[in-house]
N, C-alpha and C positions, 0 to 999 in steps of 0.2 A: 591841863587841857581846857581850851576855851569852850565856851557854851555852843558856839557856832560848830566847832569841829566835831562835838559830841552829836549834835544834831544831824550833821551830815552823815555820820558814820551809822547813826540809827536810821536814818532815811535810806541809806545805801542797803542796810540789812533788811529793812522792811520791803524794798523794791526786788531783793533777791528772792525772798519767801513768797512775796505776791507772784512773781514771774514763774517760779518753780510751782506754785500752786495753780496757776493757770495752764502751764505745760501739762501738768498731772491732769488736770480736769479735761483737757483736750485730748490727750491719750485715753483716758478712761471712756470717754463719750465716744471716741472713734472705735474703740474696741467694742462697745455695746451694741453696734450694729453691723451685720455682715457687708452690707454694700451700701450703706447709709440710707437705705429704703425700707429695710426689714428689720425691726428690732430683735434682738436676741431672743428675748422671752416668748415671741410669737412662735407658732409652729410653721415650720417650713417643710413642705412635701420633699421626701428624698426617696429613692429607689435603689435597691441592690441589684439591678440589671446588669449583669457581667458582660452581656453581649453587646452593650453600646460602645460604638467605635466612632471615631472621626473619619469621615470619607477622605480627608486631606492626610491622614496618617501615612507616614512613609512605609513603603514596601507593600501596599496593598494593591490588589489588582481589581480591574474591572470585569465582572463576570458576564460572558456572552452566553446566553442561553437561546434554545431553539424557539421558534414561534409558538404562542400560547395556544395553539390549535391542538385538539386532542386531550383535553383536560388541564390546561393550563400551563404555565411556564415552569419547566423543570431545568434545575441547574445540572447540566451534565458536563459540559466542556468548557473550557476558558482559554482564551488567547490573551497573551500580554507581552511585556518586555521587562528586563532587569537593567537597572541603572546603579552603578556605584554600591555594589553589595559587597561588603568585606565579610571574610569568613565568620559565619554564625551571628551575623549582624542583623538579619531580618528572617521573618517567616513570611510564606505567601498567605494570600487570603485562603480561608477554609472553604472547601466545597463539599457537598454531600455525596459520599461514597463509603462504601464498607466492603467492598470485595476486589474489584479490579482498578488498577490506576496504571496509566501510561504517561510518562513525562518526556517531552521532547524540547531540546534546546536547539536553536539554528543560529549560526553567527556569533560564537563566544570570542570575547577578548579580555584580556587583564590589562588594568594600568598599573605600571610599576614593575612589571616583569613580563618575559614572554610567557604566553599562555601554553600549557601543556596539558593540563587536567583540572578537573573539579569533582566532588563528591556532592551528589544531591541525596538527601536523607529524606524519606517519606515518614510522617508521623500520623498516628490516628488519635485524634483528640477525644479524650475520656472525661465526660462531665463528672465534677467533683471528685476527680482523681488525677493521678500522673497520666500524662500523655504517654503513648507507647511508640517506640521507634520501631519501624518495620523494615529498617536496614537502609543501606546506601547503595547508590550505583556509581561507578566512576565513568565520568564523561570525557573523552577525549577528542572525538571526530568533528565536533563542533568549532574546535579551535583550527581546523585545517582549511578554512575559508569561510566568507560570509554566507554561502548558501549551504555550508555542511550542517548536518544534523546528527546529535547524539540521543540516543533514546534509551530510557529505562522502564522496566515493567515491573509491577508488583502484582501478584495474584494470590492474595490471601485475605481471609475474613477475620475480623477482629471483633469479640463481642464486648459490649458496654459502650460503644461509641459509633457515630454514623458521620462524622466529618473527618476529612482530612486536609493536610497542609505539608508543605516541604521546605526544607532549609538547605543551605549550602554551606556546610561546616568546614571544607577545605578547598583551597585553591593550591595547584600544583602538589598536591599530597601533603598539605601542610595546614595545621589549624592556626597556625601563628604567622601566617603570610599577612604582608602589609600591602597586599594588592587589592584592588577593587574590579570586581566582575562585572560585565556588561554583556547582555544577551540581546540580540535584536528581536527574536522571537520565541516566546515560551509557549507551549502548547499543552494542555493537560486534558487527557481522554479518559473518561470512566466506563467506556463501553468496549469490552473485549470483541464484540461482534464485528467491529470495522478494524 
């Protein structure tokens, strides 16, 4: 082997080692900062607020409340719609309630199969525990035309939680349906008086 060939091999090995060292240094330096502005060893304020949600999160509702007269805004009733809900794929926004809930769906349709029925399940949110199912209602009338309404009522008090929400676990009496539910109008009422 000539001296020139030996020098080239040594230079090639040195280049590989230097490139590897540079790559490792770059990776370690990149890992040393969370977002390239805050070093890892500095303290970063964190919170364990489990109630923080993104307003763009799929499946959430806009709550409509009465006017703030008479003691402030009280979240009682909400109106919305459902778009492309697969069985058990979403939960509604939570609302404040612990006694009476009425849910109405107007103008139901399924994509992927003719719509015959759906099940609406009401849940009581229990802080720091498992949520409690308050049972399901089978809705059929809302599939009979765009202006037809199905209604379910739950009149029960649950200790330990004061927020409720609903899910739709079944389409056409099946949890395994590959259909997507659309509802033109969803109305939740928490007052038995009306």
